[in-house]
N, C-alpha and C positions, 0 to 999 in steps of 0.2 A: 675813571680809571677801571680799562678792559683787563678781565683777567678770565686767563682762558685755564680749562679745567687740563689738566694733566694726564688726561687718557687721549686728547685728540692733538693731534701728530697735523701740523700747517703744511711740513714735505709735500705729504700723500694726499693732503686737498688740495695744494695748488698742482702736485700731479696730476688730480683728476680732473679738472680744469683745465688742465693744458691737452690734455685728452678730449674731454667734448671740445673743447676749441681747435681743437685739429678735423675732429669729425664735422664740425660745425662747418669749415674749411673747404671740404673734402666734399659735402653736399652746392655749400653754393659754387664751388668751383664747375658739378658737374650738373648742376642749372644753367649757367650760363653757357656749357657746351649743348646740352640739349636746346637753348638758345637760338644758339648761331646754328644747329640743324636745321631747328622747323623752321630760321629765320630763309634758310638757302632752299630749302623745300619750296616754301613759300614765294619765293623768287626763280625760282624753277617754273612752278603752275603757274604761275603769272605770265611769265614768258611762252607757255605754254597752250593759254589761252588764247593769247594776242597772237599768233600764229595760225590759230583754229579761226579765229575770227577774220582775220584779212586771209586767209586761203577762204573762208563762206565769203567773203564780200566780195572776191574775187572770181567763187563762183557766181553768185548771182547777177555779175556784171556778165559771165558770158550768158548765161540764161536769155538775159531779158537781150541781150543782142542778138540769139538766136532764132527769140520769140519776135521781134521784131521784123527780120530778115525775111523767117518765113511767112510770114502775115497769117490772119487768120483764119486761113483758106481750108484750112486739113480740120479745122472747127468746125464750117459749117459745112463741109462733107458729113462729118459726123452725125450733128442735127440731121441733116437730111435723109443720111442712111434708119437715125432710129424714128426718123417722123411715118417712112415706108414701110419700117418692120410694124411698127405701131396700126399702118393704117393697115396693114393687109391682115395681123392680127382681129382688128374691129371688124372687119369686112370678114374672115372666116371666121369667127363668132355668130353674128348676120344671118348669113350663108345657112350656116348651124342647126340656129334658130329658126329659121326659115323653115327650113326642112325637116326640123321637128313636128313644126307645127303642121305642114301641110304634110304632113305624116299620119298626124291625129286624127285631121280632119278626114280624110281617105282611109282613115282605119287600119290602115298598117303599123303603126306602131301601138300597141298597147301602155 
């Protein structure tokens, strides 16, 4: 048989448990609400990423199309220009070195 001390009030304990259960229920509802918000945000982010991905694909197709139509003539011209500049630089350094060498031979440059 269960005996309860006379100073122990069951009604007070039941009210305390009800309060704790109410707080737990409120916490569970807050967690549910937060979960729904996170789910909505995640779905929105997923939609944004999908739109960005489709825009990037469309842009890459445009770039590919533009490159195919223009051909690679501009790249060839750039290479020819770069080779010309490098050739002129090479010739200038050789002429400068030869002039310096000749100056030393003739005694003009110390």
